[in-house]
C-alpha positions in Angstrom: 0.0 0.0 0.0 2.8 2.4 0.9 4.5 1.7 -2.4 1.3 2.6 -4.3 1.2 5.9 -2.3 4.8 6.7 -3.3 4.0 5.9 -6.9 1.0 8.3 -6.9 3.2 11.0 -5.3 5.8 10.4 -7.9 3.3 10.7 -10.7 2.0 14.0 -9.2 5.5 15.3 -9.0 6.2 14.3 -12.6 3.0 16.1 -13.8 4.1 19.2 -11.9 7.6 18.9 -13.5 6.1 18.6 -17.0 3.9 21.6 -16.5 6.6 23.4 -18.5 5.2 21.6 -21.6 2.8 24.4 -22.0 5.7 26.5 -23.3 6.2 24.2 -26.3 6.0 27.1 -28.8 8.3 29.5 -26.9 12.0 29.5 -27.8 14.3 28.3 -25.1 16.9 30.8 -23.9 19.1 31.6 -20.9 16.3 33.9 -19.7 13.6 31.1 -19.7 12.4 30.6 -16.1 11.2 27.6 -14.2 12.8 24.3 -13.1 11.7 22.5 -16.3 13.4 25.2 -18.5 16.5 25.9 -16.5 17.5 22.4 -15.5 16.3 20.2 -18.3 15.4 21.9 -21.6 18.1 24.6 -21.6 21.1 22.3 -20.7 19.9 19.9 -23.4 19.5 22.7 -25.9 23.1 23.9 -25.1 24.4 20.4 -25.5 22.9 20.1 -29.0 24.4 23.5 -30.0 27.8 22.5 -28.5 27.9 19.1 -30.3 26.8 20.8 -33.6 29.8 23.1 -33.4 32.2 20.2 -33.3 30.2 17.7 -35.5 29.7 20.3 -38.3 25.9 20.3 -38.3 22.7 20.1 -36.3 21.5 17.0 -38.0 24.6 15.1 -36.9 24.3 16.7 -33.5 20.7 15.5 -33.0 21.9 11.9 -33.9 24.9 12.0 -31.5 23.0 13.6 -28.6 20.1 11.1 -29.0 22.6 8.2 -28.8 24.3 9.8 -25.8 21.0 10.1 -23.9 19.8 6.6 -24.9 23.1 5.2 -23.6 22.8 7.2 -20.4 19.4 5.8 -19.6 20.2 2.3 -20.9 20.6 0.8 -17.4 17.1 2.1 -16.5 15.7 0.5 -19.7 17.4 -2.8 -18.9 16.0 -2.8 -15.4 12.5 -1.9 -16.7 12.7 -4.7 -19.3 13.8 -7.3 -16.8 11.0 -6.3 -14.5 8.5 -6.6 -17.3 9.9 -10.1 -18.2 9.6 -11.2 -14.6 6.0 -10.1 -14.4 5.3 -11.8 -17.7 6.8 -15.1 -16.4 4.4 -15.3 -13.5 1.3 -14.3 -15.5 0.0 -17.9 -15.7 0.1 -18.3 -11.9 -1.6 -14.9 -11.5 -4.4 -15.9 -13.8 -4.8 -19.2 -11.9 -5.2 -17.2 -8.7 -7.8 -14.9 -10.3 -9.8 -18.0 -11.4 -9.4 -19.5 -7.9 -10.7 -16.4 -6.2 -13.2 -15.3 -8.9 -15.8 -14.2 -6.4 -16.3 -10.5 -6.1 -17.0 -10.4 -2.3 -14.6 -8.4 -0.2 -13.2 -11.4 1.8 -12.3 -13.3 -1.4 -10.7 -10.2 -3.0 -8.6 -9.7 0.2 -7.5 -13.3 0.0 -6.6 -12.8 -3.7 -4.5 -9.8 -2.8 -2.7 -11.7 -0.1 -2.0 -14.7 -2.4 -0.8 -12.3 -5.1 1.6 -10.6 -2.8 2.9 -14.0 -1.6 3.4 -14.9 -5.2 5.4 -11.7 -5.8 7.6 -12.4 -2.8 8.1 -16.1 -3.8 9.5 -15.1 -7.2 11.2 -11.9 -6.0 9.1 -9.7 -8.2 8.3 -6.1 -7.5 5.2 -5.0 -9.5 6.3 -1.3 -9.2 9.9 -1.9 -10.2 9.2 -1.2 -13.9 7.5 2.1 -13.0 10.3 4.0 -11.3 12.8 3.8 -14.2 10.0 5.1 -16.4 9.4 8.1 -14.1 13.1 9.0 -14.3 13.7 8.6 -18.0 10.5 10.2 -19.3 11.4 13.8 -18.2 14.8 13.4 -19.9 13.3 12.2 -23.2 10.5 14.8 -23.2 13.0 17.5 -22.2 15.2 16.5 -25.2 12.1 16.6 -27.4 11.4 20.1 -26.2 15.0 21.2 -26.6 14.9 20.2 -30.3 11.6 21.9 -30.8 12.5 25.2 -29.0 16.1 25.6 -30.1 15.7 28.1 -32.9 19.2 27.5 -34.3 18.1 24.0 -35.4 15.3 25.4 -37.5 17.7 27.5 -39.6 19.8 24.5 -40.8 19.2 21.5 -43.1 20.3 17.9 -43.1 20.4 15.5 -46.0 17.3 16.3 -48.2 15.2 18.2 -45.6 15.2 21.4 -43.6 15.3 20.6 -39.9 12.7 23.3 -39.1 10.2 22.1 -41.7 8.3 18.9 -42.3 9.9 16.3 -44.6 8.7 17.3 -48.1 8.9 13.7 -49.3 7.4 12.0 -46.2 10.3 9.7 -46.0 11.2 10.4 -42.3 7.6 10.0 -41.1 7.2 6.7 -42.9 10.5 5.5 -41.5 9.6 6.7 -38.0 6.3 4.8 -38.2 8.0 1.6 -39.5 10.7 1.6 -36.8 8.1 2.3 -34.1 6.1 -0.8 -35.3 9.2 -3.0 -35.4 10.4 -1.8 -32.0 6.9 -2.4 -30.4 6.6 -5.8 -32.2 9.9 -6.9 -30.6 8.9 -5.6 -27.1 5.5 -7.3 -27.3 6.9 -10.6 -28.6 4.8 -13.4 -27.2 2.3 -11.2 -25.5 0.4 -9.2 -28.2 -1.6 -12.2 -29.3 -2.7 -12.7 -25.6 -3.8 -9.1 -25.0 -6.1 -7.5 -27.6 -5.4 -4.0 -26.3 -1.6 -4.5 -26.8 -2.3 -5.8 -30.3 -4.3 -2.7 -31.1 -1.6 -0.4 -29.8 0.9 -2.2 -32.0 -0.8 -0.7 -35.0 -2.2 2.5 -33.5 1.2 3.9 -32.2 3.0 3.8 -35.6 0.0 5.4 -37.3 -0.1 8.2 -34.7 3.7 8.8 -35.1 3.3 9.0 -38.9 0.4 11.5 -38.6 2.3 13.7 -36.2 5.6 13.4 -38.1 4.0 14.6 -41.3 3.3 18.0 -39.8 6.1 18.3 -37.2 9.6 19.7 -38.0 11.9 17.1 -39.6 14.3 17.5 -36.7 11.8 15.7 -34.4 11.2 13.0 -36.9 15.0 12.4 -37.1 15.0 12.2 -33.3 12.2 9.6 -33.4 13.9 7.5 -36.1 17.3 7.4 -34.3 15.7 6.7 -30.9 13.7 3.9 -32.5 16.7 2.3 -34.2 18.6 2.4 -30.9 15.6 0.7 -29.1 15.4 -2.0 -31.8 19.1 -2.9 -31.4 18.8 -2.7 -27.6 15.7 -4.9 -27.5 17.4 -7.4 -29.8 20.3 -7.8 -27.4 18.2 -7.9 -24.3 15.4 -10.2 -25.6 17.4 -11.9 -28.4 16.9 -15.5 -27.2 13.2 -14.8 -26.4 12.7 -13.3 -29.9 14.2 -16.4 -31.5 12.0 -18.8 -29.5 8.7 -17.0 -30.3 8.3 -18.4 -33.9 9.1 -21.9 -32.7 6.6 -21.6 -29.9 3.9 -20.6 -32.4 4.8 -23.6 -34.6 4.6 -25.9 -31.6 1.2 -24.5 -30.6 0.0 -25.1 -34.1 1.3 -28.7 -34.1 -0.5 -29.4 -30.9 -3.7 -28.1 -32.3 
């Protein structure tokens, strides 16, 4: 119960922290006030500018800084993935408990909660362990997103075939962003999407939403999404590699049994 309270408090603090999101259309400068601007968006904006001076362009800078940030939060992502896999592993036992205590009366539901907590302790699983890494990394990723959007120097440069401050005229980046989002989610949901209709729906909805947004957003943001997605694909492959390879075989085995 205490852990749930701490989680709620953390979410409230995160919402307060992200209140600076209302300044999305305002350029970020050294005069920008507020914790969000002074300690997250402005430092990330300066990092992009500093790397661009050495790398020779803002497009390369966005790629480099995206990789730096993804590497910095990689331990958190690994911890979150391991927690998710641990929860997934005990799902059959949790479902068995729900069927055993299917009655809706209060006494039965209390017994279900006790048995569930005992199951978590038996397997050393913390159901909230996957939430805290997310609470830490989201402000960083959203802050970098804001830094790209609100750093006016970026909008004045181009990279490859597109202007960083304007949408991709050929829609190549939005399509690549959508495709890499689909691949990344497909890998993350390996073995679970078929069991959960909501997850299966999100598998298609998220890429479509990314494409729609990327068509109208500055190409710099689409570039950020593409680089971040590619990093996540590689990361997921190395973390869940054996599991990804087993998934097709499991499907075949299931078909044979039928």
